[in-house]
mmCIF file of the N, C-alpha and C atoms, coordinates in Angstrom:
data_MODEL
# 
_entry.id   MODEL 
# 
loop_
_atom_site.group_PDB 
_atom_site.id 
_atom_site.type_symbol 
_atom_site.label_atom_id 
_atom_site.label_alt_id 
_atom_site.label_comp_id 
_atom_site.label_asym_id 
_atom_site.label_entity_id 
_atom_site.label_seq_id 
_atom_site.pdbx_PDB_ins_code 
_atom_site.Cartn_x 
_atom_site.Cartn_y 
_atom_site.Cartn_z 
_atom_site.occupancy 
_atom_site.B_iso_or_equiv 
_atom_site.pdbx_formal_charge 
_atom_site.auth_seq_id 
_atom_site.auth_comp_id 
_atom_site.auth_asym_id 
_atom_site.auth_atom_id 
_atom_site.pdbx_PDB_model_num 
ATOM 1   N N  . UNK A 1 1  ? 69.508 18.092 -8.530  1.00 0.00 ? 1  UNK A N  1 
ATOM 2   C CA . UNK A 1 1  ? 68.908 18.694 -7.673  1.00 0.00 ? 1  UNK A CA 1 
ATOM 3   C C  . UNK A 1 1  ? 70.316 20.174 -6.756  1.00 0.00 ? 1  UNK A C  1 
ATOM 4   N N  . UNK A 1 2  ? 69.735 21.305 -6.350  1.00 0.00 ? 2  UNK A N  1 
ATOM 5   C CA . UNK A 1 2  ? 70.023 22.274 -5.795  1.00 0.00 ? 2  UNK A CA 1 
ATOM 6   C C  . UNK A 1 2  ? 69.386 22.343 -4.879  1.00 0.00 ? 2  UNK A C  1 
ATOM 7   N N  . UNK A 1 3  ? 69.890 23.323 -3.473  1.00 0.00 ? 3  UNK A N  1 
ATOM 8   C CA . UNK A 1 3  ? 69.357 23.047 -2.575  1.00 0.00 ? 3  UNK A CA 1 
ATOM 9   C C  . UNK A 1 3  ? 68.021 23.952 -2.655  1.00 0.00 ? 3  UNK A C  1 
ATOM 10  N N  . UNK A 1 4  ? 67.907 24.581 -2.814  1.00 0.00 ? 4  UNK A N  1 
ATOM 11  C CA . UNK A 1 4  ? 66.688 25.916 -3.179  1.00 0.00 ? 4  UNK A CA 1 
ATOM 12  C C  . UNK A 1 4  ? 65.173 25.452 -3.852  1.00 0.00 ? 4  UNK A C  1 
ATOM 13  N N  . UNK A 1 5  ? 65.952 24.250 -4.880  1.00 0.00 ? 5  UNK A N  1 
ATOM 14  C CA . UNK A 1 5  ? 64.760 23.331 -5.187  1.00 0.00 ? 5  UNK A CA 1 
ATOM 15  C C  . UNK A 1 5  ? 63.831 22.375 -4.189  1.00 0.00 ? 5  UNK A C  1 
ATOM 16  N N  . UNK A 1 6  ? 65.226 21.993 -3.639  1.00 0.00 ? 6  UNK A N  1 
ATOM 17  C CA . UNK A 1 6  ? 64.589 20.371 -2.612  1.00 0.00 ? 6  UNK A CA 1 
ATOM 18  C C  . UNK A 1 6  ? 63.910 21.395 -1.971  1.00 0.00 ? 6  UNK A C  1 
ATOM 19  N N  . UNK A 1 7  ? 64.518 22.691 -1.767  1.00 0.00 ? 7  UNK A N  1 
ATOM 20  C CA . UNK A 1 7  ? 63.907 23.446 -0.131  1.00 0.00 ? 7  UNK A CA 1 
ATOM 21  C C  . UNK A 1 7  ? 61.912 23.819 -0.634  1.00 0.00 ? 7  UNK A C  1 
ATOM 22  N N  . UNK A 1 8  ? 62.100 24.022 -1.751  1.00 0.00 ? 8  UNK A N  1 
ATOM 23  C CA . UNK A 1 8  ? 60.987 24.759 -2.582  1.00 0.00 ? 8  UNK A CA 1 
ATOM 24  C C  . UNK A 1 8  ? 59.880 23.588 -2.270  1.00 0.00 ? 8  UNK A C  1 
ATOM 25  N N  . UNK A 1 9  ? 60.049 22.076 -2.403  1.00 0.00 ? 9  UNK A N  1 
ATOM 26  C CA . UNK A 1 9  ? 59.328 20.752 -2.874  1.00 0.00 ? 9  UNK A CA 1 
ATOM 27  C C  . UNK A 1 9  ? 59.005 20.611 -1.396  1.00 0.00 ? 9  UNK A C  1 
ATOM 28  N N  . UNK A 1 10 ? 60.391 20.849 -0.050  1.00 0.00 ? 10 UNK A N  1 
ATOM 29  C CA . UNK A 1 10 ? 59.428 20.701 0.468   1.00 0.00 ? 10 UNK A CA 1 
ATOM 30  C C  . UNK A 1 10 ? 58.627 21.086 1.161   1.00 0.00 ? 10 UNK A C  1 
ATOM 31  N N  . UNK A 1 11 ? 58.737 22.640 0.961   1.00 0.00 ? 11 UNK A N  1 
ATOM 32  C CA . UNK A 1 11 ? 57.707 23.262 1.561   1.00 0.00 ? 11 UNK A CA 1 
ATOM 33  C C  . UNK A 1 11 ? 56.268 23.164 0.567   1.00 0.00 ? 11 UNK A C  1 
ATOM 34  N N  . UNK A 1 12 ? 56.077 22.524 -0.168  1.00 0.00 ? 12 UNK A N  1 
ATOM 35  C CA . UNK A 1 12 ? 55.449 22.674 -1.463  1.00 0.00 ? 12 UNK A CA 1 
ATOM 36  C C  . UNK A 1 12 ? 54.700 21.457 -0.476  1.00 0.00 ? 12 UNK A C  1 
ATOM 37  N N  . UNK A 1 13 ? 55.177 20.745 -0.458  1.00 0.00 ? 13 UNK A N  1 
ATOM 38  C CA . UNK A 1 13 ? 54.584 19.321 0.064   1.00 0.00 ? 13 UNK A CA 1 
ATOM 39  C C  . UNK A 1 13 ? 54.341 19.560 1.448   1.00 0.00 ? 13 UNK A C  1 
ATOM 40  N N  . UNK A 1 14 ? 54.559 19.958 2.267   1.00 0.00 ? 14 UNK A N  1 
ATOM 41  C CA . UNK A 1 14 ? 54.505 20.258 3.793   1.00 0.00 ? 14 UNK A CA 1 
ATOM 42  C C  . UNK A 1 14 ? 52.466 21.370 3.986   1.00 0.00 ? 14 UNK A C  1 
ATOM 43  N N  . UNK A 1 15 ? 53.179 21.863 2.883   1.00 0.00 ? 15 UNK A N  1 
ATOM 44  C CA . UNK A 1 15 ? 52.023 22.748 2.489   1.00 0.00 ? 15 UNK A CA 1 
ATOM 45  C C  . UNK A 1 15 ? 50.759 22.202 2.154   1.00 0.00 ? 15 UNK A C  1 
ATOM 46  N N  . UNK A 1 16 ? 51.470 21.416 1.384   1.00 0.00 ? 16 UNK A N  1 
ATOM 47  C CA . UNK A 1 16 ? 49.497 20.509 0.817   1.00 0.00 ? 16 UNK A CA 1 
ATOM 48  C C  . UNK A 1 16 ? 49.695 19.302 2.646   1.00 0.00 ? 16 UNK A C  1 
ATOM 49  N N  . UNK A 1 17 ? 50.117 18.828 2.842   1.00 0.00 ? 17 UNK A N  1 
ATOM 50  C CA . UNK A 1 17 ? 49.439 17.849 4.043   1.00 0.00 ? 17 UNK A CA 1 
ATOM 51  C C  . UNK A 1 17 ? 48.912 18.821 5.234   1.00 0.00 ? 17 UNK A C  1 
ATOM 52  N N  . UNK A 1 18 ? 49.756 19.714 5.233   1.00 0.00 ? 18 UNK A N  1 
ATOM 53  C CA . UNK A 1 18 ? 48.744 20.740 5.701   1.00 0.00 ? 18 UNK A CA 1 
ATOM 54  C C  . UNK A 1 18 ? 47.356 20.864 5.665   1.00 0.00 ? 18 UNK A C  1 
ATOM 55  N N  . UNK A 1 19 ? 47.134 21.448 4.379   1.00 0.00 ? 19 UNK A N  1 
ATOM 56  C CA . UNK A 1 19 ? 45.864 21.492 3.792   1.00 0.00 ? 19 UNK A CA 1 
ATOM 57  C C  . UNK A 1 19 ? 45.266 20.308 3.625   1.00 0.00 ? 19 UNK A C  1 
ATOM 58  N N  . UNK A 1 20 ? 45.740 19.237 3.162   1.00 0.00 ? 20 UNK A N  1 
ATOM 59  C CA . UNK A 1 20 ? 44.516 17.974 3.712   1.00 0.00 ? 20 UNK A CA 1 
ATOM 60  C C  . UNK A 1 20 ? 44.534 18.055 4.889   1.00 0.00 ? 20 UNK A C  1 
ATOM 61  N N  . UNK A 1 21 ? 44.941 18.272 5.969   1.00 0.00 ? 21 UNK A N  1 
ATOM 62  C CA . UNK A 1 21 ? 44.892 17.683 6.919   1.00 0.00 ? 21 UNK A CA 1 
ATOM 63  C C  . UNK A 1 21 ? 43.256 18.990 7.524   1.00 0.00 ? 21 UNK A C  1 
ATOM 64  N N  . UNK A 1 22 ? 43.757 20.451 7.224   1.00 0.00 ? 22 UNK A N  1 
ATOM 65  C CA . UNK A 1 22 ? 42.276 21.299 6.576   1.00 0.00 ? 22 UNK A CA 1 
ATOM 66  C C  . UNK A 1 22 ? 41.318 20.599 5.916   1.00 0.00 ? 22 UNK A C  1 
ATOM 67  N N  . UNK A 1 23 ? 41.339 20.274 5.279   1.00 0.00 ? 23 UNK A N  1 
ATOM 68  C CA . UNK A 1 23 ? 39.623 19.956 4.821   1.00 0.00 ? 23 UNK A CA 1 
ATOM 69  C C  . UNK A 1 23 ? 39.430 19.210 5.249   1.00 0.00 ? 23 UNK A C  1 
ATOM 70  N N  . UNK A 1 24 ? 40.309 17.563 5.765   1.00 0.00 ? 24 UNK A N  1 
ATOM 71  C CA . UNK A 1 24 ? 40.050 15.924 6.206   1.00 0.00 ? 24 UNK A CA 1 
ATOM 72  C C  . UNK A 1 24 ? 39.270 16.839 7.465   1.00 0.00 ? 24 UNK A C  1 
ATOM 73  N N  . UNK A 1 25 ? 39.294 17.993 8.241   1.00 0.00 ? 25 UNK A N  1 
ATOM 74  C CA . UNK A 1 25 ? 38.101 18.411 9.002   1.00 0.00 ? 25 UNK A CA 1 
ATOM 75  C C  . UNK A 1 25 ? 37.214 18.603 8.735   1.00 0.00 ? 25 UNK A C  1 
ATOM 76  N N  . UNK A 1 26 ? 37.357 19.848 7.785   1.00 0.00 ? 26 UNK A N  1 
ATOM 77  C CA . UNK A 1 26 ? 36.278 20.146 7.208   1.00 0.00 ? 26 UNK A CA 1 
ATOM 78  C C  . UNK A 1 26 ? 35.574 19.299 6.893   1.00 0.00 ? 26 UNK A C  1 
ATOM 79  N N  . UNK A 1 27 ? 35.635 18.374 6.265   1.00 0.00 ? 27 UNK A N  1 
ATOM 80  C CA . UNK A 1 27 ? 34.277 17.003 5.782   1.00 0.00 ? 27 UNK A CA 1 
ATOM 81  C C  . UNK A 1 27 ? 33.807 16.104 6.892   1.00 0.00 ? 27 UNK A C  1 
ATOM 82  N N  . UNK A 1 28 ? 35.291 15.725 7.720   1.00 0.00 ? 28 UNK A N  1 
ATOM 83  C CA . UNK A 1 28 ? 34.524 14.642 7.668   1.00 0.00 ? 28 UNK A CA 1 
ATOM 84  C C  . UNK A 1 28 ? 34.656 15.062 9.994   1.00 0.00 ? 28 UNK A C  1 
ATOM 85  N N  . UNK A 1 29 ? 34.221 15.911 10.197  1.00 0.00 ? 29 UNK A N  1 
ATOM 86  C CA . UNK A 1 29 ? 34.587 16.264 11.638  1.00 0.00 ? 29 UNK A CA 1 
ATOM 87  C C  . UNK A 1 29 ? 33.260 17.253 11.675  1.00 0.00 ? 29 UNK A C  1 
ATOM 88  N N  . UNK A 1 30 ? 32.935 16.658 12.707  1.00 0.00 ? 30 UNK A N  1 
ATOM 89  C CA . UNK A 1 30 ? 31.839 18.069 13.164  1.00 0.00 ? 30 UNK A CA 1 
ATOM 90  C C  . UNK A 1 30 ? 32.935 18.396 14.607  1.00 0.00 ? 30 UNK A C  1 
ATOM 91  N N  . UNK A 1 31 ? 33.690 18.396 15.467  1.00 0.00 ? 31 UNK A N  1 
ATOM 92  C CA . UNK A 1 31 ? 34.183 19.124 16.051  1.00 0.00 ? 31 UNK A CA 1 
ATOM 93  C C  . UNK A 1 31 ? 35.963 18.575 16.666  1.00 0.00 ? 31 UNK A C  1 
ATOM 94  N N  . UNK A 1 32 ? 36.392 19.742 17.124  1.00 0.00 ? 32 UNK A N  1 
ATOM 95  C CA . UNK A 1 32 ? 38.271 19.903 17.211  1.00 0.00 ? 32 UNK A CA 1 
ATOM 96  C C  . UNK A 1 32 ? 38.622 18.540 17.974  1.00 0.00 ? 32 UNK A C  1 
ATOM 97  N N  . UNK A 1 33 ? 37.386 18.316 18.935  1.00 0.00 ? 33 UNK A N  1 
ATOM 98  C CA . UNK A 1 33 ? 37.486 17.462 19.777  1.00 0.00 ? 33 UNK A CA 1 
ATOM 99  C C  . UNK A 1 33 ? 37.422 15.602 19.001  1.00 0.00 ? 33 UNK A C  1 
ATOM 100 N N  . UNK A 1 34 ? 36.699 16.027 17.880  1.00 0.00 ? 34 UNK A N  1 
ATOM 101 C CA . UNK A 1 34 ? 36.377 14.822 17.233  1.00 0.00 ? 34 UNK A CA 1 
ATOM 102 C C  . UNK A 1 34 ? 37.157 14.288 16.701  1.00 0.00 ? 34 UNK A C  1 
ATOM 103 N N  . UNK A 1 35 ? 38.171 15.157 15.931  1.00 0.00 ? 35 UNK A N  1 
ATOM 104 C CA . UNK A 1 35 ? 39.599 14.994 15.326  1.00 0.00 ? 35 UNK A CA 1 
ATOM 105 C C  . UNK A 1 35 ? 40.433 14.650 15.826  1.00 0.00 ? 35 UNK A C  1 
ATOM 106 N N  . UNK A 1 36 ? 40.695 15.213 17.084  1.00 0.00 ? 36 UNK A N  1 
ATOM 107 C CA . UNK A 1 36 ? 41.813 14.845 18.194  1.00 0.00 ? 36 UNK A CA 1 
ATOM 108 C C  . UNK A 1 36 ? 42.005 13.518 18.336  1.00 0.00 ? 36 UNK A C  1 
ATOM 109 N N  . UNK A 1 37 ? 40.408 13.308 18.432  1.00 0.00 ? 37 UNK A N  1 
ATOM 110 C CA . UNK A 1 37 ? 39.780 11.518 19.245  1.00 0.00 ? 37 UNK A CA 1 
ATOM 111 C C  . UNK A 1 37 ? 40.489 11.043 18.552  1.00 0.00 ? 37 UNK A C  1 
ATOM 112 N N  . UNK A 1 38 ? 39.620 11.172 16.963  1.00 0.00 ? 38 UNK A N  1 
ATOM 113 C CA . UNK A 1 38 ? 39.936 10.150 16.373  1.00 0.00 ? 38 UNK A CA 1 
ATOM 114 C C  . UNK A 1 38 ? 41.897 9.968  15.316  1.00 0.00 ? 38 UNK A C  1 
ATOM 115 N N  . UNK A 1 39 ? 42.734 11.015 15.936  1.00 0.00 ? 39 UNK A N  1 
ATOM 116 C CA . UNK A 1 39 ? 43.932 10.709 15.419  1.00 0.00 ? 39 UNK A CA 1 
ATOM 117 C C  . UNK A 1 39 ? 44.618 10.551 16.314  1.00 0.00 ? 39 UNK A C  1 
ATOM 118 N N  . UNK A 1 40 ? 44.164 10.368 18.170  1.00 0.00 ? 40 UNK A N  1 
ATOM 119 C CA . UNK A 1 40 ? 45.160 10.340 18.969  1.00 0.00 ? 40 UNK A CA 1 
ATOM 120 C C  . UNK A 1 40 ? 46.193 11.315 19.790  1.00 0.00 ? 40 UNK A C  1 
ATOM 121 N N  . UNK A 1 41 ? 45.304 12.485 19.699  1.00 0.00 ? 41 UNK A N  1 
ATOM 122 C CA . UNK A 1 41 ? 46.023 13.573 20.147  1.00 0.00 ? 41 UNK A CA 1 
ATOM 123 C C  . UNK A 1 41 ? 45.431 14.360 20.658  1.00 0.00 ? 41 UNK A C  1 
ATOM 124 N N  . UNK A 1 42 ? 46.001 15.142 21.451  1.00 0.00 ? 42 UNK A N  1 
ATOM 125 C CA . UNK A 1 42 ? 45.660 16.106 22.615  1.00 0.00 ? 42 UNK A CA 1 
ATOM 126 C C  . UNK A 1 42 ? 44.318 17.244 21.418  1.00 0.00 ? 42 UNK A C  1 
ATOM 127 N N  . UNK A 1 43 ? 43.477 17.586 23.033  1.00 0.00 ? 43 UNK A N  1 
ATOM 128 C CA . UNK A 1 43 ? 42.506 18.907 22.259  1.00 0.00 ? 43 UNK A CA 1 
ATOM 129 C C  . UNK A 1 43 ? 44.075 20.088 21.825  1.00 0.00 ? 43 UNK A C  1 
ATOM 130 N N  . UNK A 1 44 ? 44.609 20.453 22.443  1.00 0.00 ? 44 UNK A N  1 
ATOM 131 C CA . UNK A 1 44 ? 45.594 21.511 22.121  1.00 0.00 ? 44 UNK A CA 1 
ATOM 132 C C  . UNK A 1 44 ? 46.164 21.307 20.930  1.00 0.00 ? 44 UNK A C  1 
ATOM 133 N N  . UNK A 1 45 ? 46.811 19.685 20.539  1.00 0.00 ? 45 UNK A N  1 
ATOM 134 C CA . UNK A 1 45 ? 47.676 19.303 19.476  1.00 0.00 ? 45 UNK A CA 1 
ATOM 135 C C  . UNK A 1 45 ? 46.663 20.075 18.381  1.00 0.00 ? 45 UNK A C  1 
ATOM 136 N N  . UNK A 1 46 ? 45.238 19.212 18.788  1.00 0.00 ? 46 UNK A N  1 
ATOM 137 C CA . UNK A 1 46 ? 44.616 18.886 17.404  1.00 0.00 ? 46 UNK A CA 1 
ATOM 138 C C  . UNK A 1 46 ? 44.508 21.278 16.537  1.00 0.00 ? 46 UNK A C  1 
ATOM 139 N N  . UNK A 1 47 ? 43.717 21.283 17.661  1.00 0.00 ? 47 UNK A N  1 
ATOM 140 C CA . UNK A 1 47 ? 43.784 23.316 17.230  1.00 0.00 ? 47 UNK A CA 1 
ATOM 141 C C  . UNK A 1 47 ? 44.925 23.401 16.424  1.00 0.00 ? 47 UNK A C  1 
ATOM 142 N N  . UNK A 1 48 ? 46.204 23.107 17.641  1.00 0.00 ? 48 UNK A N  1 
ATOM 143 C CA . UNK A 1 48 ? 47.272 24.216 17.002  1.00 0.00 ? 48 UNK A CA 1 
ATOM 144 C C  . UNK A 1 48 ? 46.974 23.701 15.396  1.00 0.00 ? 48 UNK A C  1 
ATOM 145 N N  . UNK A 1 49 ? 47.065 22.525 14.967  1.00 0.00 ? 49 UNK A N  1 
ATOM 146 C CA . UNK A 1 49 ? 47.693 22.026 14.206  1.00 0.00 ? 49 UNK A CA 1 
ATOM 147 C C  . UNK A 1 49 ? 46.226 22.502 12.867  1.00 0.00 ? 49 UNK A C  1 
ATOM 148 N N  . UNK A 1 50 ? 45.241 22.088 12.591  1.00 0.00 ? 50 UNK A N  1 
ATOM 149 C CA . UNK A 1 50 ? 43.484 23.012 12.655  1.00 0.00 ? 50 UNK A CA 1 
ATOM 150 C C  . UNK A 1 50 ? 44.376 24.350 12.469  1.00 0.00 ? 50 UNK A C  1 
ATOM 151 N N  . UNK A 1 51 ? 44.214 25.110 13.255  1.00 0.00 ? 51 UNK A N  1 
ATOM 152 C CA . UNK A 1 51 ? 44.304 27.042 12.889  1.00 0.00 ? 51 UNK A CA 1 
ATOM 153 C C  . UNK A 1 51 ? 45.559 26.319 12.305  1.00 0.00 ? 51 UNK A C  1 
ATOM 154 N N  . UNK A 1 52 ? 46.787 26.369 12.156  1.00 0.00 ? 52 UNK A N  1 
ATOM 155 C CA . UNK A 1 52 ? 47.952 26.300 11.199  1.00 0.00 ? 52 UNK A CA 1 
ATOM 156 C C  . UNK A 1 52 ? 47.511 25.618 10.007  1.00 0.00 ? 52 UNK A C  1 
ATOM 157 N N  . UNK A 1 53 ? 46.697 25.099 10.201  1.00 0.00 ? 53 UNK A N  1 
ATOM 158 C CA . UNK A 1 53 ? 46.331 23.875 8.719   1.00 0.00 ? 53 UNK A CA 1 
ATOM 159 C C  . UNK A 1 53 ? 45.307 24.605 7.980   1.00 0.00 ? 53 UNK A C  1 
ATOM 160 N N  . UNK A 1 54 ? 44.453 25.750 8.920   1.00 0.00 ? 54 UNK A N  1 
ATOM 161 C CA . UNK A 1 54 ? 43.312 27.070 8.035   1.00 0.00 ? 54 UNK A CA 1 
ATOM 162 C C  . UNK A 1 54 ? 44.233 27.675 7.132   1.00 0.00 ? 54 UNK A C  1 
ATOM 163 N N  . UNK A 1 55 ? 45.241 28.350 8.375   1.00 0.00 ? 55 UNK A N  1 
ATOM 164 C CA . UNK A 1 55 ? 45.875 29.392 7.472   1.00 0.00 ? 55 UNK A CA 1 
ATOM 165 C C  . UNK A 1 55 ? 46.942 29.050 6.203   1.00 0.00 ? 55 UNK A C  1 
ATOM 166 N N  . UNK A 1 56 ? 47.610 27.872 6.475   1.00 0.00 ? 56 UNK A N  1 
ATOM 167 C CA . UNK A 1 56 ? 48.232 27.469 4.949   1.00 0.00 ? 56 UNK A CA 1 
ATOM 168 C C  . UNK A 1 56 ? 46.783 27.585 3.597   1.00 0.00 ? 56 UNK A C  1 
ATOM 169 N N  . UNK A 1 57 ? 45.984 26.961 3.897   1.00 0.00 ? 57 UNK A N  1 
ATOM 170 C CA . UNK A 1 57 ? 44.774 26.320 2.711   1.00 0.00 ? 57 UNK A CA 1 
ATOM 171 C C  . UNK A 1 57 ? 44.254 27.998 2.091   1.00 0.00 ? 57 UNK A C  1 
ATOM 172 N N  . UNK A 1 58 ? 44.336 28.728 3.308   1.00 0.00 ? 58 UNK A N  1 
ATOM 173 C CA . UNK A 1 58 ? 43.684 30.036 3.163   1.00 0.00 ? 58 UNK A CA 1 
ATOM 174 C C  . UNK A 1 58 ? 44.435 30.688 1.728   1.00 0.00 ? 58 UNK A C  1 
ATOM 175 N N  . UNK A 1 59 ? 46.076 30.623 2.919   1.00 0.00 ? 59 UNK A N  1 
ATOM 176 C CA . UNK A 1 59 ? 47.156 30.924 1.583   1.00 0.00 ? 59 UNK A CA 1 
ATOM 177 C C  . UNK A 1 59 ? 47.018 30.764 0.123   1.00 0.00 ? 59 UNK A C  1 
ATOM 178 N N  . UNK A 1 60 ? 46.864 29.091 -0.075  1.00 0.00 ? 60 UNK A N  1 
ATOM 179 C CA . UNK A 1 60 ? 47.231 28.740 -0.716  1.00 0.00 ? 60 UNK A CA 1 
ATOM 180 C C  . UNK A 1 60 ? 45.774 29.257 -2.047  1.00 0.00 ? 60 UNK A C  1 
ATOM 181 N N  . UNK A 1 61 ? 44.943 28.941 -1.516  1.00 0.00 ? 61 UNK A N  1 
ATOM 182 C CA . UNK A 1 61 ? 43.836 29.293 -2.347  1.00 0.00 ? 61 UNK A CA 1 
ATOM 183 C C  . UNK A 1 61 ? 43.859 30.639 -2.412  1.00 0.00 ? 61 UNK A C  1 
ATOM 184 N N  . UNK A 1 62 ? 43.929 31.837 -1.952  1.00 0.00 ? 62 UNK A N  1 
ATOM 185 C CA . UNK A 1 62 ? 43.926 33.209 -2.203  1.00 0.00 ? 62 UNK A CA 1 
ATOM 186 C C  . UNK A 1 62 ? 45.292 32.793 -3.380  1.00 0.00 ? 62 UNK A C  1 
ATOM 187 N N  . UNK A 1 63 ? 46.347 32.346 -3.017  1.00 0.00 ? 63 UNK A N  1 
ATOM 188 C CA . UNK A 1 63 ? 47.204 32.530 -4.194  1.00 0.00 ? 63 UNK A CA 1 
ATOM 189 C C  . UNK A 1 63 ? 46.886 31.937 -6.090  1.00 0.00 ? 63 UNK A C  1 
ATOM 190 N N  . UNK A 1 64 ? 46.227 31.113 -5.988  1.00 0.00 ? 64 UNK A N  1 
ATOM 191 C CA . UNK A 1 64 ? 45.417 30.444 -7.042  1.00 0.00 ? 64 UNK A CA 1 
ATOM 192 C C  . UNK A 1 64 ? 44.414 31.196 -8.025  1.00 0.00 ? 64 UNK A C  1 
ATOM 193 N N  . UNK A 1 65 ? 43.424 31.546 -6.206  1.00 0.00 ? 65 UNK A N  1 
ATOM 194 C CA . UNK A 1 65 ? 42.427 33.320 -6.824  1.00 0.00 ? 65 UNK A CA 1 
ATOM 195 C C  . UNK A 1 65 ? 42.920 34.113 -8.073  1.00 0.00 ? 65 UNK A C  1 
ATOM 196 N N  . UNK A 1 66 ? 44.085 34.626 -7.023  1.00 0.00 ? 66 UNK A N  1 
ATOM 197 C CA . UNK A 1 66 ? 44.692 35.846 -7.487  1.00 0.00 ? 66 UNK A CA 1 
ATOM 198 C C  . UNK A 1 66 ? 45.537 35.397 -9.114  1.00 0.00 ? 66 UNK A C  1 
ATOM 199 N N  . UNK A 1 67 ? 46.056 34.078 -8.986  1.00 0.00 ? 67 UNK A N  1 
ATOM 200 C CA . UNK A 1 67 ? 47.269 34.113 -10.105 1.00 0.00 ? 67 UNK A CA 1 
ATOM 201 C C  . UNK A 1 67 ? 45.694 33.963 -11.601 1.00 0.00 ? 67 UNK A C  1 
ATOM 202 N N  . UNK A 1 68 ? 44.481 32.874 -11.492 1.00 0.00 ? 68 UNK A N  1 
ATOM 203 C CA . UNK A 1 68 ? 43.716 32.444 -12.236 1.00 0.00 ? 68 UNK A CA 1 
ATOM 204 C C  . UNK A 1 68 ? 42.871 33.899 -12.768 1.00 0.00 ? 68 UNK A C  1 
ATOM 205 N N  . UNK A 1 69 ? 42.543 35.264 -11.852 1.00 0.00 ? 69 UNK A N  1 
ATOM 206 C CA . UNK A 1 69 ? 41.830 36.316 -11.677 1.00 0.00 ? 69 UNK A CA 1 
ATOM 207 C C  . UNK A 1 69 ? 42.521 37.174 -13.174 1.00 0.00 ? 69 UNK A C  1 
ATOM 208 N N  . UNK A 1 70 ? 44.568 37.265 -12.684 1.00 0.00 ? 70 UNK A N  1 
ATOM 209 C CA . UNK A 1 70 ? 45.226 38.249 -13.480 1.00 0.00 ? 70 UNK A CA 1 
ATOM 210 C C  . UNK A 1 70 ? 45.439 39.015 -12.348 1.00 0.00 ? 70 UNK A C  1 
ATOM 211 N N  . UNK A 1 71 ? 45.277 38.931 -10.736 1.00 0.00 ? 71 UNK A N  1 
ATOM 212 C CA . UNK A 1 71 ? 45.193 39.803 -9.923  1.00 0.00 ? 71 UNK A CA 1 
ATOM 213 C C  . UNK A 1 71 ? 46.697 40.139 -9.405  1.00 0.00 ? 71 UNK A C  1 
ATOM 214 N N  . UNK A 1 72 ? 47.302 38.905 -10.030 1.00 0.00 ? 72 UNK A N  1 
ATOM 215 C CA . UNK A 1 72 ? 48.743 38.645 -9.569  1.00 0.00 ? 72 UNK A CA 1 
ATOM 216 C C  . UNK A 1 72 ? 49.552 38.166 -10.329 1.00 0.00 ? 72 UNK A C  1 
ATOM 217 N N  . UNK A 1 73 ? 51.056 38.831 -10.144 1.00 0.00 ? 73 UNK A N  1 
ATOM 218 C CA . UNK A 1 73 ? 51.932 38.534 -11.477 1.00 0.00 ? 73 UNK A CA 1 
ATOM 219 C C  . UNK A 1 73 ? 52.611 38.086 -10.797 1.00 0.00 ? 73 UNK A C  1 
ATOM 220 N N  . UNK A 1 74 ? 53.588 36.535 -10.922 1.00 0.00 ? 74 UNK A N  1 
ATOM 221 C CA . UNK A 1 74 ? 54.350 36.225 -10.236 1.00 0.00 ? 74 UNK A CA 1 
ATOM 222 C C  . UNK A 1 74 ? 56.109 35.941 -11.622 1.00 0.00 ? 74 UNK A C  1 
# 
């Protein structure tokens, strides 16, 4: 495996992990505070994680939709 392939695999895994954070938050928690408490995070750390996770999730979903509708060419 070359370095480029390894880097892309790492980025994909990281994106999926953050998407998982976001979906976990949406499905199981009613506030950032309850998410933070459940995972032993400070409120600020949880807020930053979830803001990043939302951006990653949105970019992944948007890419999938555009590809599925033929609006984007890869």
